[in-house]
N, C-alpha and C positions, 0 to 999 in steps of 0.2 A: 566531501570527498575523503576517502580513506588514505591515510598516510602510511609510511613504512616503519613507523616508530616501534612496532612490536617485534620486528625481525631481528634475529640474532644468528644469522646464517641461513642455510637452506632448510633446516629442520630443527625441531625442538620437541622432545617427548619426555613425559614423566608419568610413570605408573606409581600410584601412591598407596601407602599404607594408612590405616586409621585405627585408633584405639577404641576401647569400650566407652571411654568418656566422649569421644567424638560421635559415636553412634547414638548417644543419648540425645543429641541434637536432632535426630530423626532425618538426617540429611548429611551425606558425605560425598566428597569428590574422589573419584577413582582414578582419573587420568586426565591429562591435558597436553596439548601440543599444537604444532603447526607444521606444514610441509609446503615447500615450493616444488611442485612437480613440473619439470621442464618438458617441452615437446619431445616426443620420441622416447621417453623414459617409462619403463614398465611400472605399474602401480599395483600394490605399494612397493616402494623400493626395497630390495632384499636386505640392504645394509642396516635397516632400522631395527631388526630384531624384535618384532612384535611378539608378545606372548601368544600361545596357541589360538585362543578364541578370536584374536583380533586379526590374524593373518589373512583369512579369506575375505577381506573387505570388498575386493573386486569381483569375487566369484559367488559369494553368498554366505551369510552367517546369521546366527541368532545369539544375542548377548543377554546377560542378566542385569544390564544397567541401561540408563538413558544416556544418550549422547546428543550434543548440539554441535553442528558443524556449520561454519560460515565460509562460503566461497567468495573470494574477493577478486580473483583473476581467472580467466580461462572458461572452459565449458565442459560439460560431461553429462552423466545420467545418474539417476537415483531410482532404484526399484525397491518397492516395499509394499507388502500386502497385495501383491499381484498387480500393482500399478507401476508404470514406468514414467518417470517425470524428467523433463529436460532441466538441466542445471546451468544457470548463467551467473555472472558476477552479481553479488548482492543477494544470493540465495542462502537461506537458512534451512538446513536439513535437521530433522529431529528423528532420532532412532529410539524406539521403545523396547523395553525388555520383553523377551519372548516373541518378538515380531521379526521374522526372517527378512533380510534386506541385503542389498549390496549397492555400492556406488563406486564410480571411477571417472577420471577425466577422459576427455577425448585424447587418444594417443598422439594425434598430430598437433594438439593445442596445449595440453597440460592444464594445471590450475594451481592456485594457492588456497590452502585450506587451514582454518583455525578450528580447533575442536576442544570440547571439554566433556568428560564422562562423569556421571553422578548417579546416586541411587539413595533410597530411603523412603520411609513411610510418608514423610511430608510431601515429597514429590508425587507419590502414589495418590495422595489426597487431591493434589492439583489435577492429576489425570482423571480421577473419579468424578471430580466436580466439573470436568469439561473445559478447564482452562487450556490444557494441552490434550491432544487426542491423536491416536494413530490414523484417524480419518483425515487429519490435517497435518501431514508430515513435512510439508514444505511451505516456506513463507518467502515471498519476493519483497524484501524490505529495502533493497538498494545498498549502495556503499555508504555506510554510516560511521562517522568517527567515534560516536559514543559507544557503538558495539565493539569496535576495535580497541578502544581505550579500556573497556572492561576486560576483554581477553588479555590485554597487556598486564592489567592488575592481577589477574589470575595467575599468569605465568610468573610474575615476580614473586607472588606468595608461595607457589609450589617449588620455586627454585630455592628460596631462602629457608622455607619451612620453620619459621619462627614459632614460638609458643602460640597455640590456638589458631594456627594458620587454617586448619580445616573449616571451622565455622566462618572465618573471614572469607575464604574462597567460596563457600556455599552462599554467603550473602551476595557475592559478586554474581554467582550463577543465577540467583533469584532476580538480580538486576537485569541480567541478560534476558531472562524469560519475560520480565515486565516490559523491557524495551522493545522486544520483538512484538509482543502483543499490542503495545502502544502504537508502534509504526503501522502495524496491520490495521488497527482500529481507525487510525487517521486516514489511511488509504480507503477504507470502507466508507468512512464518513464523506470523503471527497466524492466518491462514486455516488453515494446517496444524494449528496447536494446537487451534483450534476443532473441526476435523474429528476430531482425536484424541480430544478430550473427548466428542464426540457418539458416536463409535464405542465408546468405553469404556462410556458410558451404555447403548448398545444391547446390548452383551455382558452387562451386569449385568441389564438388563430381561429378556433372553432366559433368564437363569439365575436368575430371582427365586425359583423354587421349588426351587432346588438350593443348593449351597454352593460358591461359587467364590471363590478368594483372589486377592490382588493379583498374585502371580507368574503365575498362570494367565492373567489378563487381559492382563498385559504380554506374555506369550508369544503370545497370539492376535493382539495388535496389533503384534508385532515391535518392541517398544521395551523399554528397561530399566525396572525397577520404580521406580527413583529418578526417572527422567525423567517417567514416567506420573504418579507421585505429585505431583511439582512442578508440572507443567502443569495437572493436574486441579484441584489446590487453588487455583492462581492464577486459574482461571476460575470456580470454583464456591464458593470459600471452605470447601470440605470435602475431606477426603481421599477416595479412591475407596471405602475401607471405610466411612467415615461416610455417604457417599451410598448405598451398597449397603444399609446398615442402614435408612437413611431411606426408601427405596422399599419395603423389606420391611415396615416398620411401616405405611406408607400402604396397602399391599395387605392387611395384617392387619386394618386398620380396615374395609376393604371387605368382607372375608370375615366378620368379626364382625357387621357391619351386616346381612348376609343372614340370620343366625340359623340357618344350616343345619349349621354345624360347631361342635364344642366347642372350647374354648381349646386343649386338647391336640392336636386334629386340625388346627387352624389352625397351631399351632407346627410340627408335623411336615410339613404341606403346604409351609411356607415354609423348610424345611431346618434347623429348629432341633431338635436331638436331645434337648435338655433343655427340657421345657415350663416348668419353674420359672425357668430362665434367660430364656426368652422373656417370661414374665410380668414379671420384674424389668426387663428391657430395655424392654418396652412402657410400663411405668409411668414409667421414667426419661425416656422420650422424649415422652410425652403428658401426664404428670402424673396419670394415672388408671390403675387396674389393668384388665386385659382383662375381668375379671368384671363390672366396673361400667361398661364402655364403652357398652353398648346403653342402659342406663337413663340414662346421662349424656347420650347423643345425643338421646334421644327425650323427655327430661323437659320 
């Protein structure tokens, strides 16, 4: 959860200068700040005195720098490259040089924003290599203390402006970028893992009347057996084999409930070659033998 440790009033803005020596690092910080925009307050507030290029943030502008904006409270919109995106707490917005954009909070809600501006050939390289891209201008990373802590460190550096503060701030900006990409990668992996588990369940359900082993499932899903086992257990608290047996027993209950098949026929139908093994397994999972199942259910 995000704390309020970085706040020093309702707003904080610094527009920064940098030397030729700073530029040799191929990365400089141009501005940084935060705003608490209360409900019913025009955006951006007139009292802030933004330089000319920065004023039309709510109506549309094109900058010659990158900006990263973190929204921690409220809601609003972000339009860039002809796309309109909804902004919620935990949203990271990335503005790219030469790309027209605008963003603003909902007038009736307001928001809290933290931002940092930067430019340089090093950042251009990150863009050219696809680490950041105008095609992905927003990330939903949630409320993360590590992100807020890094913004706090940036604000402290730009306030005191001790020797070599510029490269130190740029190191923090790189940390921000890495953190955002890391959170995004983790979320993507979780989504991938969930899909893997659902696909494995589907394969087992399709083969409920057969006999399929872990190696076969892993081959179908193009993953290793160890990876499948680890991911599946982390999401279901069961190994794939345990889950496969679980759904077979559930189907056995349904077949026995119908009363159309004998216990031996149910066992064979579900891929058990030994009906006695099936009976022992059924009892171990349900606490009652297959022969007593119907009378137990309907008593």
